[in-house]
PABA-538566 format. One line per field, with one value per residue (C-alpha): x, y, z. Coordinates in pm, 1 decimal, always signed. Example, Ala and Ser with C-alpha at 12.3 -4.5 7.8 and 13.67 -1.06 7.14 Angstrom:
! PABA-538566
east: (+1230.0  +1367.0)
north: (-450.0  -106.0)
up: (+780.0  +714.0)
This chain:
! PABA-538566
east: (+33390.1  +33381.9  +33724.2  +33765.9  +33826.1  +33505.4  +33311.7  +33435.5  +33338.8  +32984.0  +32961.0  +33074.8  +32787.6  +32539.4  +32478.0  +32621.9  +32523.6  +32812.5  +32839.2  +32649.2  +32943.8  +32860.6  +32482.5  +32313.9  +32073.2  +31869.3  +31802.8  +31459.6  +31332.7  +31371.2  +31455.0  +31189.0  +31131.5  +31221.0  +31002.1  +30703.6  +30762.0  +30790.8  +30453.5  +30287.5  +30436.0  +30455.6  +30799.1  +31129.7  +31318.9  +31692.2  +31957.9  +32182.4  +32501.4  +32639.1  +32434.5  +32707.8  +33008.3  +33230.4  +33155.2  +33222.1  +33557.5  +33641.9  +33523.8  +33348.0  +33265.1  +33150.6  +32923.2  +32767.8  +32702.3  +32543.6  +32312.9  +32204.7  +32149.4  +31935.9  +31693.2  +31780.2  +31788.8  +31908.0  +32164.0  +32241.7  +32617.7  +32818.6  +33174.4  +33206.0  +33450.9  +33566.0  +33847.8  +33580.1  +33657.5  +33459.6  +33639.7  +33938.9  +34002.7  +33741.9  +33655.6  +33280.5  +33328.8  +33508.7  +33261.9  +32968.8  +33126.1  +33129.7  +32766.1  +32626.1  +32832.9  +32620.3  +32304.9  +32198.4  +32211.3  +32339.1  +32019.4  +32151.6  +32480.1  +32576.7  +32860.9  +33076.1  +32943.7  +33036.8  +32978.1  +32832.9  +33173.6  +33250.2  +32923.4  +33080.8  +33279.8  +32966.7  +32748.1  +33011.4  +33033.6  +32656.1  +32633.0  +32914.2  +32708.9  +32367.1  +32264.7  +31970.3  +32006.1  +32281.6  +32242.1  +32441.7  +32408.6  +32559.5  +32672.8  +32972.5  +32920.6  +33114.8  +32876.5  +32554.8  +32561.2  +32423.6  +32147.3  +32044.3  +32382.4  +32345.4  +32006.3  +32160.1  +32430.2  +32172.1  +31980.1  +32291.7  +32379.1  +32019.8  +32001.4  +32312.6  +32187.1  +31848.8  +32018.2  +32178.5  +31858.9  +31973.9  +31762.2  +31952.9  +31873.3  +31976.3  +31952.3  +31853.1  +31964.5  +31811.1  +32017.0  +31828.8  +31524.5  +31699.9  +31578.0  +31839.9  +31919.9  +31679.6  +31395.5  +31395.2  +31402.7  +31692.9  +31507.1  +31226.6  +31478.6  +31631.0  +31297.9  +31127.8  +31424.6  +31508.3  +31354.0  +31109.8  +31177.8  +31546.6  +31609.5  +31455.7  +31509.5  +31585.6  +31378.3  +31548.5  +31240.1  +31439.6  +31623.3  +31301.4  +31143.5  +31454.8  +31424.1  +31078.5  +30893.9  +30597.8  +30742.9  +30400.6  +30286.8  +30614.2  +30592.7  +30232.2  +30335.5  +30569.0  +30411.3  +30635.6  +30957.6  +31096.4  +31308.0  +31347.2  +31319.5  +31566.1  +31354.1  +31498.4  +31300.6  +31300.6  +31196.0  +31008.8  +31340.7  +31416.1  +31708.9  +31741.6  +31562.6  +31476.4  +31256.4  +30895.0  +30935.4  +30937.8  +30710.8  +30741.0  +30414.8  +30572.8  +30250.1  +30079.2  +30382.2  +30412.0  +30048.2  +30159.0  +30443.6  +30285.6  +30212.8  +30543.0  +30740.6  +30964.9  +31141.2  +31296.7  +31271.0  +31619.3  +31648.5  +31915.9  +32018.7  +32327.0  +32359.1  +32669.0  +32532.6  +32437.6  +32389.4  +32315.9  +32028.9  +31904.8  +31867.7  +31722.4  +31455.0  +31377.1  +31327.1  +31096.3  +30890.1  +30848.7  +30751.5  +30483.1  +30307.6)
north: (-314.5  -582.8  -740.5  -1117.9  -1182.2  -1002.7  -1182.9  -1515.0  -1406.4  -1327.7  -1654.9  -1833.1  -1670.3  -1762.3  -1406.7  -1417.3  -1682.4  -1872.6  -1793.6  -1465.0  -1231.8  -955.0  -1000.1  -1051.0  -1336.1  -1220.6  -1478.3  -1636.1  -1351.9  -1084.2  -792.1  -557.8  -709.7  -401.3  -174.1  -404.6  -462.5  -91.3  -28.2  -313.5  -235.8  +141.7  +126.5  +101.9  -223.1  -264.3  -509.6  -485.7  -595.7  -759.2  -1053.0  -1098.0  -1005.2  -1292.5  -1221.1  -850.4  -935.0  -1143.6  -891.9  -575.4  -446.4  -783.0  -839.5  -493.4  -567.4  -898.6  -721.6  -479.7  -752.7  -941.3  -648.5  -451.0  -76.0  +29.5  -102.2  -42.0  -27.2  -119.8  -85.4  +294.7  +380.9  +692.3  +719.3  +806.4  +497.1  +186.2  -127.7  +92.9  +121.8  +304.1  +671.1  +742.8  +893.2  +583.8  +345.1  +541.7  +543.4  +163.1  +144.9  +404.9  +256.9  -55.9  +154.1  +140.9  +375.0  +377.3  +450.1  +391.4  +323.5  +134.0  +290.4  +195.0  +327.4  +691.3  +986.8  +1322.5  +1486.2  +1251.4  +1310.6  +1528.9  +1232.9  +1027.8  +1315.6  +1420.0  +1063.4  +1035.8  +1368.1  +1267.3  +963.2  +1127.8  +892.6  +988.8  +740.2  +685.8  +391.4  +285.4  -93.5  -233.4  -176.7  -366.2  -558.2  -301.4  -24.7  -185.9  -73.6  +277.9  +303.1  +643.5  +778.3  +600.2  +767.3  +1106.4  +1049.5  +939.3  +1261.5  +1471.9  +1289.8  +1300.4  +1676.7  +1721.7  +1486.6  +1656.9  +1989.9  +1830.5  +1666.6  +1315.5  +1064.2  +902.6  +584.8  +286.8  -81.0  -342.4  -695.3  -917.1  -798.5  -466.7  -660.8  -826.2  -671.6  -471.4  -517.4  -236.4  -402.1  -186.7  -288.8  -119.2  -88.3  +98.6  +327.3  +414.0  +476.6  +661.2  +879.8  +996.7  +1276.2  +1132.1  +1427.7  +1346.0  +986.5  +686.0  +311.4  +38.8  -253.9  -584.8  -803.7  -1124.1  -1009.5  -875.1  -1215.9  -1396.8  -1198.8  -1348.8  -1028.2  -1006.6  -795.8  -685.6  -574.6  -393.2  -199.3  -105.7  +23.2  +290.7  +450.1  +681.3  +572.7  +337.3  +453.3  +109.2  -262.1  -542.2  -800.8  -1121.4  -1432.2  -1686.7  -2050.7  -2218.0  -2275.0  -1902.0  -1961.1  -1758.9  -1893.7  -1774.6  -1464.7  -1568.8  -1927.4  -1859.5  -1732.3  -1353.7  -1197.7  -966.6  -891.0  -771.7  -565.4  -407.3  -298.8  -56.1  +97.1  +440.2  +473.0  +312.8  +575.3  +341.2  +473.6  +142.6  -233.6  -384.8  -757.1  -915.3  -1279.6  -1351.9  -1717.9  -1800.8  -2108.0  -1997.7  -1632.3  -1509.6  -1754.0  -1655.8  -1289.3  -1376.9  -1589.8  -1302.2  -1079.0  -1332.6  -1361.1  -985.8  -971.2  -1234.0  -1011.1)
up: (-2045.9  -1775.9  -1720.5  -1749.9  -1381.9  -1282.6  -1553.5  -1417.9  -1066.2  -1176.4  -1365.2  -1050.8  -861.7  -1134.4  -1252.8  -1604.4  -1854.2  -2008.2  -2376.7  -2353.9  -2320.6  -2076.8  -2115.7  -1776.6  -1721.5  -1424.0  -1159.4  -1188.3  -1405.5  -1138.6  -1368.2  -1234.5  -893.0  -692.5  -902.6  -866.0  -496.7  -426.9  -589.9  -403.0  -61.9  -116.1  +48.7  -140.8  -106.9  -59.2  +52.5  +357.5  +184.2  +499.4  +368.8  +105.8  +319.4  +203.6  -161.6  -108.3  +43.2  -263.1  -522.3  -412.1  -759.9  -890.5  -591.6  -621.5  -989.2  -892.7  -647.8  -918.3  -1176.8  -927.9  -920.2  -608.5  -666.1  -320.5  -76.5  +285.5  +328.5  +635.9  +756.3  +770.4  +1046.4  +1228.6  +975.5  +719.7  +512.8  +422.5  +539.1  +615.9  +243.3  +32.3  +59.2  +47.6  -298.1  -430.2  -268.2  -408.0  -752.6  -750.1  -638.8  -875.1  -1154.9  -1117.7  -1146.2  -780.8  -480.6  -123.5  +67.2  +418.2  +592.4  +906.0  +1100.7  +1393.2  +1725.1  +1760.6  +1987.5  +1890.6  +1864.2  +1572.1  +1387.1  +1122.2  +983.6  +920.6  +809.0  +555.8  +425.4  +390.9  +208.2  -26.6  -129.5  -133.3  +146.0  +364.7  +651.3  +909.7  +1148.1  +1453.9  +1440.0  +1759.0  +2116.5  +2247.9  +2570.4  +2775.2  +2664.5  +2786.0  +3146.5  +3094.2  +2836.1  +2967.7  +2854.6  +2520.3  +2470.7  +2551.6  +2289.5  +2030.7  +2094.2  +2037.7  +1715.2  +1595.3  +1637.8  +1424.3  +1155.0  +1149.5  +1077.0  +770.1  +646.5  +733.3  +920.1  +1206.9  +1393.9  +1600.8  +1502.2  +1758.5  +1831.1  +2098.3  +2396.9  +2407.7  +2524.4  +2820.4  +3144.7  +3332.1  +3700.8  +3786.3  +3594.9  +3281.2  +2914.7  +2731.6  +2400.9  +2573.0  +2741.6  +2404.1  +2233.9  +2516.8  +2613.8  +2261.3  +2060.5  +1805.4  +1576.8  +1535.7  +1647.2  +1475.3  +1494.1  +1247.0  +1365.2  +1298.0  +1288.4  +1335.1  +1648.7  +1800.9  +1746.2  +1868.9  +2193.5  +2247.6  +2160.1  +1921.8  +1638.5  +1510.7  +1854.6  +1916.3  +1591.2  +1671.0  +2011.7  +1874.3  +1565.7  +1370.2  +1541.5  +1275.5  +981.0  +823.0  +887.3  +849.3  +674.9  +814.5  +906.8  +1191.5  +1193.1  +1477.9  +1660.6  +1625.2  +1391.9  +1073.4  +769.1  +420.9  +423.8  +374.7  +499.2  +872.0  +1147.1  +1120.2  +990.1  +733.4  +548.8  +867.7  +967.0  +621.8  +634.3  +906.5  +705.2  +671.6  +1042.4  +1146.0  +955.9  +756.3  +445.8  +338.1  +378.1  +380.0  +321.1  +536.0  +563.6  +770.5  +672.2  +469.5  +288.4  -64.9  +36.1  -316.6  -347.6  -2.1  -90.9  -431.6  -265.0  -28.7  -330.7  -494.5  -175.2  -146.1  -511.3  -445.8  -191.4)
């Protein structure tokens, strides 16, 4: 039974119809969007829940339920730290219980940056949730002076994850495409100096584009190296916009999914204006393909 405060939260987000107690009214008729999209794209679709970070902070369970009612069947979680907790509060088991209770699955998880000697914390968390992907999503500024060492660490982590049947990868922003003082491109260092059998990459298509790189050409250049995409769009000024309304050629990129190696497409929209509508519109666009 859904408690009254959560019901009011979902009504506030437009998920539950007033007067239909507990009965979901799916946004814009999206009840089977993920199922249809998966068949059309031949790649499962999920949501990086950072897109709804403010809503999650207000009501984690209600927001997860909203994601499920919208039609997403998979999520990519974030906020897993070296303490083994999500947001410093939820054990993997408790977090997973909330997600699976809404009828969806944790397909991938973003962690804090960690070294190979801490791998067991994140591998244990992933196994506790039945999650097949672990992704390091960011490098602090003070860590960007030695990408060769970063690649070595990724190799060590990847080998440990591979032994446990978990796919491990690294997520890019735009700074990895800024040429170093010795004339090298960090993203190429990371890809070319890591073992393709155990280290993959989550290509954030927006940040690649924001860096001035042709996302389609980049994906073509490294077949088999990508575990997933962040499906996030850019307008002509290279600011984030609703998925499907910008300049990124998603259809052309998705045609390469089998050769690229991707297991999932994760919608992400970092804008905080009407975020629920933003990720709904992304879902509708992907359904339209």
